[in-house]
Structures are given as C-alpha cells and as structure tokens.
N, C-alpha and C positions, 0 to 999 in steps of 0.2 A: 504494499499499500504506499503510495507516494504522499508527500507532504501536501499536495494539492487537495487531497481528500479532506484534510482538516479545515480547509477554507471553503471548498466548494459545497460540501454536504450541509454544513450549517447555513450557508448563504441560501441554498435552495429551500431548506426548511423555513428560514425566515421569510423568504418571498412567498412561500405557500401560506404561511400564517397571515401575512399581510393581505393577500388576495382573499383568503377565507374570511378575514375580519370585514373587509369592504363588502363582499357579497352578502355576508350574514347581516350586516347592519342595514343594507338595502332591503333585504327580504323582511327583516323585522319592521322596518318603516312602512313597507307596503302592506304588511299584514295589519299593522296598527291603523293605517288609513282605511283599509277595507272594513275593519271592525267599526270604526267611527261612522262610515257610510251606512253600514247595516243598522246601527243603532238609530241614526237619523231617519232612515226609511221606516223603521218600526214605529218611531215616535210619530211620524207623519200619518201612518196608517191608523194608529190608535186614536189620534185626535179627530 
C-alpha cells in the first residue's frame, strides 16, 4: 500500500460525507415543505 492511500481514501470519504450532507439537507427541506403544504390543504378543506 502506497502513501497515496493515506491521503486519497480519507479525501474520498470526506467528499462523500459532504455530498451526502447536501443531498440529505435538501431532501429534509423538501419533505418539510411538503408537510406544510399538506397541513395547509387540510386546514382549507376543514374550514
């Protein structure tokens, strides 16, 4: 195993964590917005 592995592998893992963090936060934001829309629609139907 070369010395490059000690730099390359953690760098790839870090990039993966960052991409996962970004995609996860977008998905969570979309889910939250969808839930707010559902609640607003229910409130309009009940009124």
